[in-house]
C-alpha positions as CSV (number, residue, x, y, z in Angstrom):
1,M,41.5,48.0,46.3
2,T,41.3,45.7,43.9
3,T,43.7,43.5,42.7
4,P,44.3,43.0,39.4
5,E,43.8,38.9,37.8
6,W,46.8,38.6,36.6
7,L,48.3,39.0,40.2
8,K,46.1,36.5,42.0
9,P,47.6,33.6,41.0
10,G,51.1,34.9,42.2
11,I,49.9,35.6,45.5
12,Y,48.2,32.7,46.0
13,G,51.7,30.9,45.2
14,A,53.6,32.9,47.3
15,L,51.3,32.2,50.3
16,L,51.3,28.4,49.5
17,G,55.0,28.5,49.3
18,A,55.8,30.3,52.5
19,A,53.4,27.9,54.1
20,F,54.8,24.5,53.0
21,V,58.7,26.0,53.1
22,G,57.9,27.0,56.9
23,I,56.0,23.6,57.2
24,V,59.1,21.6,55.5
25,G,61.8,23.5,57.4
26,F,60.5,23.1,61.2
27,S,59.4,19.0,60.3
28,W,62.7,18.3,58.3
29,G,65.2,21.1,57.7
30,G,66.2,21.0,61.7
31,W,64.3,24.3,61.9
32,V,63.6,25.3,65.8
33,T,62.4,27.9,67.6
34,G,64.5,30.2,70.3
35,S,62.8,28.6,73.0
36,S,63.4,25.2,71.6
37,A,67.1,26.1,70.9
38,E,67.9,27.5,74.3
39,K,66.0,24.5,76.3
40,M,68.5,22.0,74.0
41,A,71.6,24.3,75.5
42,S,71.1,24.1,78.6
43,E,70.5,20.5,78.4
44,M,73.8,20.2,76.5
45,A,75.2,22.8,79.4
46,E,73.8,20.6,82.2
47,D,75.1,17.6,81.1
48,S,78.4,18.8,80.1
49,V,79.1,20.0,84.2
50,I,77.4,16.4,85.2
51,A,80.6,14.6,83.1
52,A,82.7,17.3,84.3
53,L,81.9,16.3,88.2
54,V,82.0,12.9,87.6
55,P,85.7,12.5,88.4
56,F,85.1,14.4,92.0
57,C,82.3,12.0,92.7
58,L,84.6,9.1,92.3
59,D,87.6,10.9,93.8
60,M,85.0,11.4,96.7
61,S,84.5,7.8,96.9
62,R,87.8,6.5,96.5
63,T,88.7,8.7,99.8
64,D,85.9,8.0,101.8
65,N,87.1,6.5,105.1
66,E,83.6,4.1,105.4
67,R,84.2,3.6,101.4
68,I,83.9,-0.5,101.5
69,A,80.8,-0.3,104.0
70,K,79.0,2.4,101.7
71,L,79.6,0.4,98.7
72,V,78.2,-3.0,100.2
73,T,75.5,-0.7,100.7
74,I,74.7,0.7,97.6
75,R,75.5,-2.7,96.1
76,E,72.7,-4.5,98.0
77,A,70.2,-1.8,96.9
78,S,67.9,-2.2,94.0
79,S,68.7,-1.3,91.1
80,F,66.3,1.9,91.2
81,K,67.4,2.4,94.8
82,R,71.2,2.6,94.2
83,R,71.2,6.4,93.1
84,D,69.5,7.1,96.5
85,A,71.8,5.2,98.0
86,V,74.7,7.0,96.1
87,M,73.1,10.4,97.3
88,E,72.8,9.3,101.1
89,T,76.7,8.6,101.0
90,G,77.2,12.3,100.2
91,W,79.4,11.5,97.0
92,A,77.4,13.1,94.9
93,T,77.1,16.7,97.2
94,M,79.6,19.3,95.5
95,P,80.8,21.8,98.2
96,G,78.8,24.8,97.9
97,S,75.6,23.2,96.9
98,D,72.3,22.6,99.2
99,G,72.4,18.9,98.7
100,P,72.9,15.6,96.4
101,N,72.4,16.3,92.4
102,R,70.1,13.3,91.1
103,D,71.9,13.5,87.8
104,L,75.4,13.5,89.1
105,A,74.5,10.2,91.3
106,Q,73.5,8.3,88.6
107,A,76.7,9.1,86.3
108,C,78.6,8.2,89.5
109,I,77.3,4.7,89.7
110,E,78.0,4.0,86.2
111,G,81.6,5.2,87.3
112,L,81.9,3.1,90.4
113,D,81.5,0.0,88.4
114,L,79.3,-1.9,91.2
115,D,78.9,-5.0,89.2
116,A,82.5,-5.5,89.1
117,S,83.6,-7.9,92.1
């Protein structure tokens, strides 16, 4: 099939325009693919769950009979080992889960206010 000569500039313009719109849309327009949107939604949901569970972690720490000793252990741990220390206390383990949650332990550290004396 032969394309009329007068139609070729329109076809080229449409193809270049579509490529330009796609590049601009994904670069600066905020467009995302379905998998990227799903990943962002999953991360937001996980962050919300962790934020909702922090009060339970803090309550578990307040009601623990060995609270003072465990807080001393956590305070004495280096800053990058504190999360592991909180995980060992059991405060970052929610009922029904297999083990402690690292993100919850980190959020619980921030809520414990370990730097206050």
